[in-house]
C-alpha positions, -999 to +999 in steps of 0.1 A: +720-483+344+701-494+374+664-503+374+639-477+385+632-476+422+598-488+434+572-461+436+591-435+414+576-419+383+600-438+361+589-471+377+552-462+372+559-452+336+575-485+328+546-504+344+521-484+323+540-492+292+541-529+301+503-530+304+499-515+269+498-535+236+534-540+225+547-550+191+538-585+183+571-594+167+587-589+201+564-614+218+577-650+226+547-673+225+567-703+238+577-684+269+545-662+269+567-631+274+563-597+258+595-578+251+594-540+247+619-537+218+642-556+196+671-555+220+649-569+248+637-597+225+672-607+215+682-608+251+653-630+260+661-654+231+696-658+245+684-665+280+686-700+295+648-699+302+640-694+266+666-720+254+652-746+277+616-740+265+627-742+229+644-775+233+613-789+249+590-778+221+577-805+198+565-802+162+530-810+175+531-778+195+536-757+164+507-775+148+485-768+178+494-731+179+486-728+142+452-745+147+443-724+177+453-692+160+432-700+130+402-711+151+403-679+172+407-657+141+376-673+124+356-673+156+360-636+161+354-629+124+321-648+126+309-633+158+318-597+151+311-594+113+293-625+102+294-628+065+299-591+059+330-578+041+358-562+061+393-551+053+417-579+062+444-558+079+418-538+098+402-570+112+436-584+121+443-553+142+410-560+160+420-596+166+453-587+182+437-564+207+434-594+229+467-598+246+461-634+254+456-645+217+480-669+201+506-649+182+514-655+146+551-658+152+544-690+171+525-706+141+536-720+108+523-688+090+552-664+084+530-634+073+494-622+074+492-625+036+501-662+037+476-668+065+448-651+045+456-670+014+455-703+034+420-695+047+408-686+012+422-718-004+407-739+023+372-723+017+369-706+050+368-670+039+362-651+006+385-626-009+370-595-025+383-566-046+412-586-062+430-568-090+450-598-101+460-633-091+455-644-055+491-654-051+502-618-059+481-600-033+495-581-004+472-580+026+494-556+045+486-529+018+451-525+033+432-530+001+420-567+004+385-573+017+375-606+033+343-622+045+335-652+065+320-684+049+295-700+072+296-737+065+278-747+097+249-771+096+225-745+110+235-720+084+230-746+056+195-753+069+187-716+070+200-711+035+179-740+022+148-726+040+154-692+024+157-709-010+124-728-005+107-695+005+121-677-025+110-706-047+075-707-033+072-669-037+084-672-074+058-700-080+031-679-064+040-649-085+039-671-117+004-683-107-008-648-101+007-637-134-010-665-153-043-658-137-040-621-145-032-629-182-062-652-183-085-625-168-072-600-194-078-625-222-113-633-210-121-596-206-108-589-241-130-617-256-161-605-237-155-569-249-152-582-285-185-601-282-202-569-269-189-549-298-202-575-323-237-574-307-238-536-308-228-537-345-257-561-353-283-539-335-273-507-355-279-524-389-312-510-404-341-534-414-338-523-449-301-534-449-310-567-433-341-575-456-334-555-486-358-530-505-389-546-522-400-527-554-433-536-572-438-525-608-473-527-622-477-530-659-492-500-677-524-504-698-517-501-735-532-469-750-561-476-776-551-466-812-575-451-838-606-450-817-624-417-810-643-414-779-680-409-784-700-382-766-727-396-743-762-393-758-787-369-743-819-389-736-840-358-727-836-344-762-854-374-778-883-371-754-891-336-765 
């Protein structure tokens, strides 16, 4: 089958497909060539151009690709999501939208799951919503959440500053609480003193001094004596 002629609809259709995002497993990072399907990728791997590039590749190149892939992945995660949680497979799809990114098949990571586990074990990301052991997770299932761990010096300073502010706020709250308790205790003591003073004022003088009773002795009654009638002096004068 001959190639499509220049300017035809078939030619333009092929060009439009070539501009789109193709399957990553059909991309050759060493040659920086995107193949459309499996047959095209196999044909490219048998080509003299690819064979020559592979023979010239050094182990250091694989290491460099792996480091650059990890660096670009973490950089985009930090800039686009910060330390917020995001589904790992969803973010990877965001990452590969850049056609110029380092492809995973050129690195030492054979799958996305192994790459995510590597980042977790090296303390660069957190894994969330794990049902079991880390080694048994499957990132491609779309259920694993990840978040970036910011270990930069600026972030450490910011975290320390926030802790200091939270500590000072807690200390200030403790002081306010102690002052409030002290005021409550003082008010209660003053109220108790006022109640005692009111109680003393309501006590009657009789209760305070006590009743004083005087008993006068009675005169003894005279026994056997008859009272005499007063004499009439005018009768004698007559």
